[in-house]
Residue, then its C-alpha position, 0 to 999 in steps of 0.5 A: m076828835n083827835t088833834t095834834l100840835v105840830i112844833m117846827a123846831a128844826g131852825m138854826g137860829s142865825r139870829f140867836g147867835g149861839g145855842i139852840k134857842q128852841l130849847e132855851p131854858l127860860g121858865p122858872e123851873g127851866q122850862t122851854l117855850m115849847e113846854y108852855s105851848i104844849y100846856d096851853a095846847m093840851k088845855a085847849g084839847f090837843n092830844k098828841v105833839v109832833f116835833i119837827t126837828r134835826r136828827e142831831l138835836l133828838d138827845r137833847f130834846n129827850d133829855s129836856v122836854i120829853k123828860a119834862l113831860g113825863g108822858a103827859v102827852d103822846t109825842e112823835f118826832v119827824f126830821q127835816e132834812i136838807d136832802d129830803l127832796p122829791e126824786g130826782y132832785t138834788v141839793d146845791p153843794e153851797r146850801s147849808k139850810p133846810w128848805g123852809t116851813g113848807q118842807a117842814i110840815l110835809a115832813c109830817k105827812d106820814v105821821v099826822n092824819e087828823p086836823f092839826l095846829v102849826i106853831n114855831a118852838d121859839d115863840y109864845y102865843g098865849q092861851k086864847a089862840f090855842g082854844a080858838i084854833h082847836d074849836h075851829l078844827v073840831k067844828g070844821e065850819g069852812a065853806s063847802g068844797k074848799y079846804d077849811f083852814c084857819m090861822a091866829g091873827f095877832v095885832l102887829g103892835n103885840t109882836l114886836s121885838d125890843n132888840g131888832s127887827v122882825t119879819r111878819g106876815v101882814c094879813v089882808v082880810d075881808d069883812k067875813g074875817c077870811l084871809q085874802g092874802v099874806n104880805e111877808t114884810g121884813d125889817i119891822v121895827k118898833t117905833e115911837t108911834g107904833a111900828g115901821t119898816e126900817a130901810e138900809d139907810g135907817t129911814v122908816t116907813p110907818l106900818d099901822d101897828k093894829s094890822q093883823v099878822s101871821m106868827n105861823m100858828w095855822g090850823f090844817t086838815p091832812e089835805i094840805f100834805g098833797e098840796l104841799e108835795k105837788r107845790f114843792i116841785e113846782f117850787l123846785d122847778d121855778p127857773d128864779l129859785n135861788p138853789k143856795k137860799g130859797e125857802y118853800l114857805i107855808p104863807t106862800v102856799v096858803d096865798q096860793l090856795i085862796k087865790e085859786g079858790k081852793a081854801e078858806v082860811k078863817v082868821l081867828d082874833t087873839p089879844d094875846k101878846w106874843f113874845g120869843v127869842t129872836y135875839q140872845a138879848d131877848r132871853d131876859l125879857v122872855k124870862a121875866a114875862l114868864k115868870k110874871l105869867v107864873d106870878e099871876g096864876c096863869y101857869p103853875e110853877k111846874l107844868f107837868 
């Protein structure tokens, strides 16, 4: 069965403080984090890669990631545009960013016709999750009559940054290992006892650092596109929408589908430690982590 890796790489990286973080050279040979994800995905059995990015980054992609791949896998580009809206809708002149991960995935509807995995370009997920999601997508073991989706469930304590707060989708999982809801939680910081949410006054409310969280690593079938199209219009019609900053997010759509009884989402446990480049100060930590993985033999020095 054909399966596709979809990489969301259109983000603006406002907290990164300059540069294009998804194209930041971080591996021992100057590889991006994307290249490690592509290597892991290919090893797991994915045989196509679709990049969601911005048109102005296309030349940079071709000069770095595509050149590094050297034709090792089929690739395709789609573009997330701020003005890519349903007919009859317009963009607020003060809006500067696209409409979030839901709009990003919707941009793939004309090029993805098979089960697919969604990841962020600037995150390292570890090797086990790619294999688990690929196997689930190929086997298709979901409940009859429902969309059969899945996601990688990371341990919260394995996903924190040493350099600032993060936002995570804290998951509610039933005793069958199925997702019941995602609570988007911001301002999560590492603490001496594990994790907590930090308020503006500096007080910290503890969180269970063993909670499962979503890192935007989702396994979908093409049926998701029809739901995304329909719900994007509902999102834009919401009278409470902030037209300058509102975001149409994948976890919100998945949450709706679960509550409506339309989707079953299996949470696939992964013990791997996440790392990524949220802040400039993360760069050296990520470089050291990748070098360690190469030195340990998890990856070859030259990936492709």
